[in-house]
PAKE-697462 format. One record per residue (C-alpha): residue in one letter; x, y negated, z. Coordinates in steps of 0.2 Angstrom, whole numbers, padded with zeros to 4 digits, always signed. Layout:
<pts>
AXYZ
...
</pts>
This chain:
<pts>
M+0000+0000+0000
H+0007-0017-0005
R+0009-0032+0007
Q-0004-0043-0001
L-0017-0029+0000
V-0013-0025+0018
K-0016-0044+0022
A-0032-0044+0012
V-0039-0029+0022
I-0034-0038+0038
I-0041-0055+0033
F-0057-0046+0027
S-0059-0038+0044
V-0056-0054+0053
F-0068-0065+0043
I-0083-0053+0043
G-0096-0060+0055
C-0088-0078+0054
S-0096-0093+0046
L-0084-0104+0036
A-0087-0121+0030
Y-0077-0125+0014
G-0075-0140+0004
Q-0079-0153+0017
S-0097-0148+0017
I-0109-0143+0031
M-0121-0129+0028
V-0138-0130+0036
G-0153-0119+0035
P-0170-0124+0027
D-0175-0132+0044
G-0159-0143+0043
K-0151-0136+0059
F-0132-0132+0061
E-0125-0120+0073
K-0107-0118+0079
N-0102-0099+0078
V-0089-0090+0088
I-0083-0073+0087
S-0071-0064+0099
V-0069-0046+0096
P-0056-0032+0097
Y-0057-0019+0083
A-0047-0004+0076
F-0042+0002+0059
F-0031+0013+0049
N-0021+0011+0034
E-0005+0017+0026
N+0007+0003+0033
F+0000+0001+0051
G-0006+0019+0054
A-0018+0019+0068
A-0019+0001+0074
G-0028-0010+0087
A-0032-0028+0084
Y-0040-0043+0091
A-0049-0058+0082
Y-0055-0075+0087
A-0064-0087+0076
V-0074-0103+0079
T-0083-0113+0065
G-0090-0130+0067
W-0076-0135+0079
P-0067-0146+0082
Q-0077-0154+0068
K-0093-0148+0060
Q-0085-0144+0043
A-0070-0136+0051
A-0065-0118+0055
L-0051-0110+0066
I-0047-0091+0065
A-0033-0081+0073
T-0029-0062+0074
A-0015-0051+0081
M-0013-0033+0078
A+0000-0018+0080
G+0000-0001+0073
T+0008+0016+0077
K+0020+0015+0062
G+0028-0001+0070
S+0020-0014+0059
V+0014-0029+0068
L+0006-0046+0062
G+0000-0062+0069
F-0011-0074+0058
V-0018-0091+0062
M-0028-0102+0050
G-0037-0119+0051
R-0048-0125+0037
D-0055-0142+0032
L-0048-0152+0047
Q-0051-0170+0045
M-0037-0181+0049
P-0041-0194+0062
F-0031-0208+0054
A-0038-0206+0037
R-0056-0201+0034
R-0053-0194+0016
L-0038-0184+0021
F-0041-0165+0026
L-0029-0151+0031
D-0029-0132+0027
A-0015-0124+0038
V-0010-0106+0037
V+0004-0098+0048
N+0008-0079+0047
A+0021-0068+0055
G+0022-0050+0051
Y+0034-0035+0051
F+0029-0021+0038
Q+0035-0004+0036
D+0036+0007+0019
V+0032-0006+0006
D+0034-0005-0013
I+0040-0022-0021
Y+0042-0025-0040
V+0060-0032-0039
T+0075-0026-0049
G+0086-0014-0040
N+0079+0003-0043
P+0094+0014-0049
D+0082+0024-0060
F+0080+0009-0072
P+0097+0001-0074
D+0093-0007-0091
E+0076-0014-0087
R+0070-0029-0077
A+0056-0025-0064
G+0040-0034-0067
S+0042-0038-0085
N+0028-0035-0097
D+0035-0018-0103
S+0042-0012-0087
D+0039+0005-0080
E+0025+0006-0067
D+0038+0016-0056
N+0051+0002-0057
Y+0050-0005-0040
V+0060-0003-0024
N+0054+0003-0007
S+0057-0007+0009
D+0059+0003+0024
G+0054-0012+0035
G+0056-0031+0035
W+0048-0047+0040
D+0036-0057+0029
N+0033-0074+0037
F+0026-0090+0030
F+0017-0106+0033
R+0007-0117+0021
L+0000-0135+0025
R-0011-0141+0012
F-0016-0159+0013
K-0031-0164+0003
Y-0036-0182-0001
L-0053-0184-0008
L-0054-0198-0021
P-0068-0210-0020
I-0076-0205-0037
G-0091-0194-0042
H-0099-0185-0027
G-0085-0190-0016
K-0088-0209-0018
D-0101-0212-0005
E-0101-0195+0004
I-0085-0188+0011
I-0093-0174+0020
S-0109-0167+0012
T-0123-0157+0019
Q-0129-0142+0009
V-0146-0134+0012
V-0144-0115+0010
D-0159-0103+0010
R-0155-0084+0012
G-0137-0087+0005
L-0142-0098-0010
L-0140-0117-0012
V-0157-0126-0013
K-0151-0144-0010
G-0135-0154-0009
A-0126-0149-0025
T-0108-0157-0025
G-0106-0155-0044
G-0112-0148-0061
E-0122-0163-0066
S-0110-0171-0079
W-0092-0169-0086
N-0088-0186-0081
P-0077-0186-0065
F-0083-0203-0060
V-0101-0197-0060
S-0101-0179-0054
G-0090-0167-0044
R-0076-0170-0031
T-0058-0174-0035
Y-0043-0171-0024
F-0025-0176-0024
E-0016-0162-0014
M+0001-0160-0007
K+0007-0143+0001
P+0023-0141+0010
F+0027-0122+0010
Y+0040-0109+0018
R+0041-0091+0016
L+0054-0077+0021
Q+0052-0060+0014
Q+0064-0046+0019
V+0068-0031+0008
D+0077-0018+0018
G+0078-0002+0008
D+0091+0011+0001
D+0093+0002-0015
V+0090-0016-0011
D+0094-0026+0005
E+0091-0044+0004
D+0081-0059+0011
V+0071-0069-0001
K+0068-0087+0006
T+0059-0101-0002
N+0053-0118+0004
G+0047-0133-0005
L+0032-0144-0010
E+0017-0141-0021
V+0008-0156-0028
S-0009-0153-0037
L-0024-0162-0044
F-0040-0153-0041
R-0057-0157-0049
D-0071-0147-0041
N-0087-0150-0052
R-0096-0134-0046
D-0113-0135-0038
F-0109-0124-0023
K-0091-0119-0020
M-0095-0103-0010
N-0105-0096-0024
P-0106-0107-0040
S-0121-0106-0052
K-0116-0120-0063
G-0102-0132-0066
S-0083-0130-0068
A-0067-0133-0059
L-0049-0138-0065
R-0033-0138-0055
L-0016-0144-0062
K-0002-0139-0051
F+0017-0142-0049
Q+0028-0132-0037
R+0046-0136-0033
D+0059-0127-0022
F+0073-0140-0021
G+0086-0127-0014
F+0087-0135+0003
L+0087-0127+0020
N+0095-0111+0016
S+0083-0107+0001
S+0088-0092-0009
D+0087-0103-0025
S+0079-0118-0032
W+0065-0117-0045
T+0050-0125-0053
V+0033-0119-0058
I+0019-0128-0067
D+0002-0120-0069
G-0016-0124-0072
E-0032-0115-0069
A-0050-0119-0076
D-0066-0110-0073
K-0084-0112-0080
Y-0101-0106-0074
F-0117-0103-0083
S-0133-0100-0074
L-0145-0087-0083
G-0159-0090-0070
E-0170-0078-0060
S-0178-0062-0067
D-0190-0050-0060
W-0176-0040-0052
F-0163-0053-0048
R-0163-0069-0038
Q-0148-0076-0047
R-0138-0072-0063
V-0122-0081-0067
L-0109-0079-0081
A-0092-0085-0075
F-0076-0087-0085
D-0058-0091-0079
F-0042-0096-0088
W-0025-0098-0080
T-0007-0100-0086
A+0010-0103-0078
Y+0027-0108-0084
S+0044-0110-0075
P+0055-0122-0085
T+0070-0118-0073
W+0070-0099-0076
Q+0086-0093-0084
E+0090-0075-0088
K+0109-0072-0088
S+0118-0060-0100
N+0118-0046-0087
G+0099-0048-0084
D+0100-0057-0067
I+0088-0072-0065
E+0094-0089-0060
N+0082-0103-0054
G+0067-0092-0055
A+0053-0092-0043
P+0050-0077-0032
S+0038-0064-0038
F+0025-0070-0026
A+0026-0088-0031
G+0027-0090-0050
A+0020-0083-0066
T+0014-0067-0058
L+0000-0055-0062
G-0008-0041-0052
G-0017-0039-0035
L-0030-0049-0027
W-0033-0064-0039
R-0028-0059-0057
M-0027-0042-0065
R-0035-0033-0051
G-0033-0016-0058
Y-0014-0017-0055
P-0004-0018-0039
S+0001-0035-0031
Q+0014-0044-0040
R+0015-0030-0053
F+0021-0042-0067
S+0032-0058-0066
D+0042-0068-0078
K+0045-0086-0085
A+0028-0088-0092
A+0010-0080-0090
I-0007-0081-0096
Y-0024-0074-0090
Y-0042-0073-0095
A-0057-0066-0085
A-0076-0065-0087
E-0088-0059-0074
M-0107-0057-0074
R-0113-0060-0056
F-0130-0052-0051
I-0139-0055-0035
P-0154-0043-0034
R-0170-0046-0024
W-0167-0030-0015
N-0156-0031+0001
P-0154-0014+0010
F-0148-0023+0026
D-0165-0030+0029
G-0169-0012+0034
W-0156-0011+0047
P-0160-0025+0060
W-0147-0018+0073
L-0133-0021+0060
Q-0140-0038+0053
K-0139-0045+0071
Y-0120-0044+0069
L-0117-0046+0050
G-0132-0057+0044
V-0130-0051+0026
Q-0142-0062+0016
W-0138-0055-0001
L-0127-0042-0011
Q-0119-0047-0028
F-0115-0034-0041
V-0101-0040-0053
P-0095-0031-0068
F-0079-0040-0075
V-0065-0039-0087
E-0048-0046-0087
I-0033-0048-0099
G-0016-0056-0097
R+0002-0054-0099
V+0019-0061-0094
A+0033-0066-0106
P+0051-0073-0106
V+0045-0089-0115
W+0029-0099-0116
N+0023-0096-0134
V+0005-0094-0139
K+0008-0079-0151
R+0020-0070-0139
L+0008-0072-0124
H-0006-0064-0134
Q+0003-0049-0140
D+0003-0032-0131
M-0008-0040-0117
K-0013-0030-0102
W-0031-0027-0098
D-0042-0020-0084
A-0061-0018-0081
G-0070-0016-0065
L-0085-0018-0054
G-0086-0029-0038
V-0098-0029-0024
R-0099-0045-0014
F-0109-0050+0002
W-0115-0066+0009
A-0112-0062+0028
K-0116-0077+0039
G-0110-0090+0027
L-0095-0080+0021
V-0093-0072+0004
A-0083-0055+0006
R-0079-0045-0009
I-0073-0028-0014
D-0067-0027-0032
T-0063-0010-0040
A-0054-0010-0057
Y-0047+0002-0069
S-0031-0001-0079
D-0019+0009-0090
E-0009+0012-0073
G-0023+0018-0063
F-0037+0013-0051
G-0036-0002-0039
I-0046-0008-0025
Q-0045-0026-0019
M-0054-0033-0003
M-0054-0051+0001
V-0065-0066+0006
S-0071-0078-0006
Q-0075-0077-0025
P-0059-0074-0035
F-0058-0090-0045
Q-0050-0106-0038
F-0047-0099-0021
</pts>
């Protein structure tokens, strides 16, 4: 099991039963009432990395501000893996009403992990992660730390829906938006949607301690982005679009492993197909993403200079893009990706027949999502090259609205097998 999937299972477990407020909005019921929610619970689980494990989770939403959420968890397993995780979301800065903070801090030690980096002696003439690389070209880490923090500062520009209303109120009935859309009305950013200027300092240490590779990958730097969110309801859009343009730079300071630059952009679009006799909502969703690292240089011996780590650059595979492949399966100087999803919310909800379970989960809808994805990585950003020999997968997702949270389980099949990805939120523009 790969590290990103392990974290996905952990975060998925923590967030079930929590009510999160995203995008500087407060969700209220049809009666207009808002309630703070708190969860404080021990739990147990089993997976390949932790073995049998015990954990404790604490989360509070609507505190210290109504639009904010704080979550923390700690866990330990019989295999020696341990993890601590803390996240704050949509915290409004006291000195600037339009400035918000998303903060994530993680410290974990993981055993027996497969990582797609060069070093496997069975593939001396092949770079791991390239588009044509063998699926067995990875190194196994017997154990190592994976620690990171990210501080995303988001400044809401005074245009569109963000001009007069910094924190919006959205009325939600049984998990669907009925009033208070924050986008989807016009293409004009001065009329519709919310636009953010974002800055995110980041740091990450990933240790690889195996028979064939023993190294520490350290990166730190700054991410700057412009994000236009013109979706009607961020948690589960039915119309509108979103666009993010992003620049990431590791300057090589503070003992960083290397300096590097990555430029990427993502756009998604949603079309509502309305209700039907069987479905409360039907939405067609599309996503496009591309990335390029202008600093990436491949030397004559195959070594890479000034290239982003596989978890930070032009990467495909795992939770967000190419879900039928392992996490960070492909990485290179450039990448491109397309996805299409058909999202169905049926009128039928089996949880309504289990009142004892609904008391704890509050599942107000299920969503069934067939999807297809194509993409590839390449050593150059070239339209023709990026659209040759593309990878593909197809799958089916099942998603739940549980007390204001979208939790998803996506299954997908590719030419390298079958993958299962579990995470919170819809996959596009996370």
